[in-house]
Steps between C-alpha positions, in 0.01 A plus 500: 500500500563534871578837664862551599560556872652835591883503502694603803643854497821615659554834666864579496647803677866605460602752767804718553507567876771730634685362801370785717144392420549125550347479849191705407458293182533164666255604771239616244565196271432265794161663559412481132621130489264401782207677326582339163509156661136549613368570147296242317667379181863525621695198383846588611701804620877547500740779585864516411786730610798541262813331632743597228530621146436825311170672473303764688223279630584342832153341572266298286161371603292250302136415576320237305121543479234261375383754241473867422172530692672375821789744446266794439300421818825474700620834363180665620526339847869599539432858396205524741709360785781750433247788492337378826851492657561853374776392265537676165697243309634746239606744770667224700710386201591862403591597860734202523654528159364160397466434122256225406423346165194282528327291238259218439632205299374179344683198361728571206567274205875533436 
């Protein structure tokens, strides 16, 4: 029996960003996007802004990683870069009233 190759994993973030925080959010998100694009194992990265419809989340980001190991390494690198820049991510979101729901997903059989 051959070993199965690792499956891609998907980091999906749904964010409720108040209009007053939009500029600060977009600025910080652009910094994070550039950093994420430099990480080994990134397959694809997408960001979406809600155009219409109900719901509290007005931004969604989806990053596809080669496997959980690549995602874990990227998480560490991104946290280290934020700390080096003097950015406390939890304080940033709280100060701007941003609500984030973030999860890691794999393929579903439906």
